[in-house]
TILUMNU-726591 format. One line per field, with one value per residue (C-alpha): chain; residue in one letter; x, y negated, z; residue number from 1. Coordinates in Angstrom, 3 decimals, decimal comma. Example, Ala and Ser with C-alpha at 12.3 -4.5 7.8 and 13.67 -1.06 7.14 Angstrom:
2
chain = (A; A)
resn = (A; S)
c1 = (12,300; 13,670)
c2 = (4,500; 1,060)
c3 = (7,800; 7,140)
resi = (1; 2)
REM end
This chain:
237
chain = (A; A; A; A; A; A; A; A; A; A; A; A; A; A; A; A; A; A; A; A; A; A; A; A; A; A; A; A; A; A; A; A; A; A; A; A; A; A; A; A; A; A; A; A; A; A; A; A; A; A; A; A; A; A; A; A; A; A; A; A; A; A; A; A; A; A; A; A; A; A; A; A; A; A; A; A; A; A; A; A; A; A; A; A; A; A; A; A; A; A; A; A; A; A; A; A; A; A; A; A; A; A; A; A; A; A; A; A; A; A; A; A; A; A; A; A; A; A; A; A; A; A; A; A; A; A; A; A; A; A; A; A; A; A; A; A; A; A; A; A; A; A; A; A; A; A; A; A; A; A; A; A; A; A; A; A; A; A; A; A; A; A; A; A; A; A; A; A; A; A; A; A; A; A; A; A; A; A; A; A; A; A; A; A; A; A; A; A; A; A; A; A; A; A; A; A; A; A; A; A; A; A; A; A; A; A; A; A; A; A; A; A; A; A; A; A; A; A; A; A; A; A; A; A; A; A; A; A; A; A; A; A; A; A; A; A; A)
resn = (M; K; V; E; R; A; H; C; L; F; E; Q; S; G; T; F; K; N; E; F; R; S; M; G; I; D; A; E; D; Y; D; I; L; N; E; F; G; Q; T; D; H; V; I; D; L; F; A; E; I; R; G; G; W; N; G; E; P; S; I; F; D; S; M; T; E; Q; D; L; I; V; A; F; F; P; C; T; R; F; E; D; Q; I; M; L; M; F; R; G; Q; H; R; R; Q; I; H; F; S; Q; M; D; K; I; K; K; S; M; E; L; H; T; E; L; H; E; M; Y; L; T; I; T; M; L; A; G; I; C; I; E; R; G; L; R; L; I; I; E; N; P; Y; S; A; Q; H; Y; L; R; Q; Y; W; C; F; R; P; S; V; I; D; K; D; R; T; V; R; G; D; C; M; R; K; P; T; Q; Y; Y; F; I; N; C; E; P; E; N; N; F; I; F; E; P; M; V; L; T; E; R; K; R; V; K; K; D; A; H; N; G; R; D; R; S; M; I; M; P; Q; Y; A; N; R; F; I; R; E; F; I; L; D; G; E; T; T; K; T; D; E; I; P; F; N)
c1 = (115,716; 119,404; 120,029; 123,465; 122,343; 119,034; 118,085; 115,242; 113,611; 111,450; 112,549; 114,251; 113,470; 116,083; 113,685; 113,976; 117,539; 118,709; 116,914; 118,585; 121,921; 121,258; 121,046; 124,367; 122,950; 124,341; 121,458; 120,989; 118,149; 117,244; 114,918; 114,700; 114,488; 116,699; 114,597; 115,717; 119,404; 119,202; 119,076; 122,263; 121,418; 119,504; 118,182; 115,099; 113,847; 111,123; 113,801; 115,930; 112,993; 112,104; 115,769; 116,100; 112,951; 114,283; 117,660; 119,560; 122,134; 120,378; 120,793; 119,556; 122,737; 124,702; 122,076; 122,329; 120,095; 121,496; 120,225; 116,721; 114,846; 112,194; 110,152; 107,836; 106,224; 104,250; 100,579; 99,021; 97,241; 96,215; 94,269; 90,518; 90,492; 91,468; 88,565; 86,219; 87,754; 87,292; 83,587; 83,471; 82,373; 85,334; 84,512; 87,229; 85,146; 81,980; 82,248; 83,609; 81,630; 81,041; 83,761; 86,157; 85,458; 86,056; 89,400; 90,511; 89,587; 91,557; 94,579; 94,439; 93,959; 97,045; 99,070; 97,631; 98,516; 102,142; 102,345; 100,796; 103,237; 106,192; 105,335; 104,676; 107,998; 109,713; 108,157; 109,048; 112,707; 113,028; 111,312; 113,499; 116,719; 115,822; 115,982; 114,045; 111,540; 109,033; 106,609; 104,739; 101,460; 98,301; 95,556; 91,862; 88,911; 89,122; 92,910; 93,739; 96,411; 94,117; 91,506; 93,568; 97,031; 98,286; 100,010; 98,375; 99,789; 101,704; 101,215; 98,262; 98,738; 95,307; 96,503; 100,098; 99,766; 99,870; 103,533; 104,348; 103,448; 101,580; 98,925; 96,586; 96,844; 96,245; 99,187; 99,865; 103,193; 103,891; 106,732; 108,166; 110,784; 110,652; 108,223; 107,506; 109,186; 106,377; 108,661; 107,392; 108,610; 108,148; 109,555; 107,143; 106,796; 107,228; 103,747; 103,237; 100,542; 98,127; 97,803; 94,997; 95,657; 92,864; 92,991; 92,778; 95,285; 98,080; 100,717; 101,298; 104,663; 102,929; 100,596; 103,393; 105,862; 106,583; 107,996; 111,387; 109,836; 107,413; 110,177; 112,336; 109,622; 108,461; 111,992; 112,482; 109,023; 108,687; 112,060; 114,989; 115,099; 114,627; 118,344; 118,931; 116,069; 116,862; 118,835; 116,904; 117,900; 117,897; 117,335; 115,347; 116,586)
c2 = (-20,103; -19,261; -15,557; -14,097; -10,501; -8,694; -5,745; -3,726; -1,650; 1,397; 1,194; 4,256; 3,517; 0,770; -1,427; -4,690; -3,892; -3,575; -6,748; -8,688; -7,263; -8,276; -11,852; -11,631; -11,023; -8,219; -5,890; -2,489; -0,011; 1,549; 4,538; 7,940; 9,622; 9,488; 11,131; 8,640; 8,668; 4,929; 4,807; 3,176; 3,816; 7,036; 6,129; 6,344; 2,773; 3,270; 4,227; 1,249; -1,146; 0,258; 0,073; -3,515; -4,470; -2,894; -4,629; -1,534; -1,453; -1,460; -2,389; -5,889; -6,667; -7,143; -9,309; -13,101; -16,103; -16,288; -12,773; -11,746; -8,643; -7,345; -4,594; -2,347; -1,185; 2,098; 1,284; 4,734; 3,913; 0,340; 0,870; 1,084; 4,878; 5,209; 2,992; 5,374; 8,328; 6,601; 6,406; 9,992; 8,765; 9,791; 12,342; 14,630; 14,945; 16,124; 19,553; 18,296; 18,995; 16,111; 17,498; 17,682; 14,000; 13,076; 14,867; 13,380; 9,849; 10,220; 11,527; 8,726; 6,032; 7,217; 7,042; 3,625; 2,354; 3,433; 1,848; -1,391; -1,583; -0,930; -3,518; -6,072; -5,245; -5,788; -9,243; -9,977; -8,991; -11,336; -14,227; -13,751; -13,609; -16,190; -13,623; -14,202; -11,462; -10,634; -7,770; -6,195; -4,318; -3,693; -6,318; -5,594; -6,866; -4,031; -3,801; -3,472; -6,181; -8,636; -8,039; -7,581; -9,163; -12,513; -13,284; -14,420; -13,474; -16,238; -14,752; -12,659; -11,125; -9,861; -8,545; -7,372; -6,837; -10,635; -10,437; -7,406; -4,424; -1,422; -1,412; -4,089; -2,974; -6,137; -6,825; -9,241; -10,603; -11,960; -14,521; -14,842; -17,516; -18,568; -19,935; -18,862; -21,035; -21,057; -21,528; -21,471; -18,600; -19,584; -16,747; -14,111; -10,673; -7,284; -5,788; -2,642; 0,001; -0,274; 2,785; 3,897; 6,126; 7,371; 5,946; 9,385; 10,997; 12,992; 11,418; 8,528; 7,809; 6,693; 4,458; 2,716; 2,232; -1,281; -1,885; -3,651; -6,438; -7,274; -7,229; -9,491; -12,072; -11,941; -12,587; -15,525; -17,003; -16,704; -15,926; -17,696; -21,466; -23,350; -23,880; -20,136; -19,325; -21,897; -19,502; -18,638; -15,017; -12,945; -9,385; -6,861; -3,288)
c3 = (366,318; 366,213; 366,853; 367,589; 368,151; 367,721; 369,916; 368,345; 371,083; 370,277; 366,637; 365,194; 361,524; 361,258; 359,268; 361,202; 362,248; 358,656; 357,580; 360,400; 359,282; 355,665; 356,951; 358,747; 362,222; 364,373; 365,192; 366,835; 367,334; 370,693; 371,053; 372,726; 369,294; 366,226; 363,529; 360,853; 361,745; 362,453; 366,261; 367,532; 371,189; 371,942; 375,353; 377,590; 377,325; 379,919; 382,459; 381,400; 381,846; 385,258; 386,270; 385,075; 386,954; 390,161; 389,885; 388,794; 385,948; 382,574; 378,902; 379,733; 381,663; 378,428; 376,717; 376,661; 376,017; 372,467; 371,724; 370,653; 371,770; 369,383; 371,046; 369,032; 372,236; 372,026; 371,506; 371,854; 375,128; 374,301; 371,065; 370,402; 370,104; 373,764; 374,818; 372,996; 374,827; 378,188; 377,353; 376,089; 372,676; 370,519; 367,833; 369,138; 372,317; 370,616; 372,260; 375,586; 378,736; 381,126; 383,374; 380,412; 379,719; 383,350; 383,473; 380,153; 381,177; 384,427; 382,527; 379,965; 382,595; 384,474; 381,242; 380,357; 383,825; 383,375; 379,927; 381,203; 384,097; 381,806; 379,154; 381,903; 383,559; 380,203; 379,921; 383,551; 383,090; 380,130; 381,907; 385,001; 382,955; 380,326; 377,504; 374,295; 373,561; 370,813; 371,440; 368,515; 368,920; 366,889; 366,985; 367,485; 369,468; 372,010; 372,280; 375,976; 376,073; 374,305; 376,997; 380,147; 379,875; 381,140; 377,816; 374,582; 371,170; 369,398; 365,925; 364,747; 361,318; 360,252; 356,885; 356,572; 352,824; 352,415; 353,474; 351,359; 353,517; 352,102; 354,850; 356,081; 359,739; 361,842; 364,148; 367,014; 368,210; 371,690; 371,742; 375,254; 376,049; 372,386; 369,793; 366,201; 363,579; 360,943; 357,935; 354,350; 352,161; 348,537; 346,427; 345,041; 346,595; 345,024; 344,716; 346,781; 346,557; 349,445; 351,675; 353,907; 356,893; 359,122; 362,622; 364,194; 361,833; 363,422; 361,192; 363,567; 361,963; 358,726; 360,679; 362,561; 359,703; 358,447; 354,975; 354,591; 352,498; 355,312; 357,930; 355,770; 355,281; 358,899; 360,182; 357,835; 358,393; 362,166; 363,753; 362,080; 361,902; 358,632; 358,083; 358,149; 355,777; 353,068; 350,862; 347,690; 347,419; 350,569; 349,317; 351,262; 351,447)
resi = (1; 2; 3; 4; 5; 6; 7; 8; 9; 10; 11; 12; 13; 14; 15; 16; 17; 18; 19; 20; 21; 22; 23; 24; 25; 26; 27; 28; 29; 30; 31; 32; 33; 34; 35; 36; 37; 38; 39; 40; 41; 42; 43; 44; 45; 46; 47; 48; 49; 50; 51; 52; 53; 54; 55; 56; 57; 58; 59; 60; 61; 62; 63; 64; 65; 66; 67; 68; 69; 70; 71; 72; 73; 74; 75; 76; 77; 78; 79; 80; 81; 82; 83; 84; 85; 86; 87; 88; 89; 90; 91; 92; 93; 94; 95; 96; 97; 98; 99; 100; 101; 102; 103; 104; 105; 106; 107; 108; 109; 110; 111; 112; 113; 114; 115; 116; 117; 118; 119; 120; 121; 122; 123; 124; 125; 126; 127; 128; 129; 130; 131; 132; 133; 134; 135; 136; 137; 138; 139; 140; 141; 142; 143; 144; 145; 146; 147; 148; 149; 150; 151; 152; 153; 154; 155; 156; 157; 158; 159; 160; 161; 162; 163; 164; 165; 166; 167; 168; 169; 170; 171; 172; 173; 174; 175; 176; 177; 178; 179; 180; 181; 182; 183; 184; 185; 186; 187; 188; 189; 190; 191; 192; 193; 194; 195; 196; 197; 198; 199; 200; 201; 202; 203; 204; 205; 206; 207; 208; 209; 210; 211; 212; 213; 214; 215; 216; 217; 218; 219; 220; 221; 222; 223; 224; 225; 226; 227; 228; 229; 230; 231; 232; 233; 234; 235; 236; 237)
REM end
């Protein structure tokens, strides 16, 4: 697809943004935090999505059909670990009383409900306005969106190390108002050391990070059209 501008939502690392820019595409990051010094728009995206859904002024007003939105939507309430906590079977709950488990499940379900509404509003805004959207989230058998959403992922990457990432972490991508290109990328990758991070580790930043090499190859393989990706040497940062 031809992309004039890329809007990377919930990305403060600048990884995809900088790879888009290396290919001559104007790109900006949007997030409520700026821990990496890469966030171009420090903004409450949940409020922007709710506002856009309700017809209020929002960041979506300046976006066009020639733009692309790539949303790394927070997954903390959709993943398998939350399903275990709903059932009271997570190892963190080993000393929980039954009442503790009840209260925790109610709290988590309220948060999940809000996240589900927000991600669905985001998809609805883009469908209503004809905006192209890609949503990234982890992939697993029990992932909430895989079980209970009216969209199916267009790309499922079961091993990110194949495209140069340092972690296998299966990932799914929902393409809305657009289709993946499925280009061939022929040049060799730079080998990276594989990392393992425990699913219940507190260093969630390490778990969610994507390496520049992976972002570069993903953009060229699935997002940009074949004419754009023909160059032999597109460096990754």
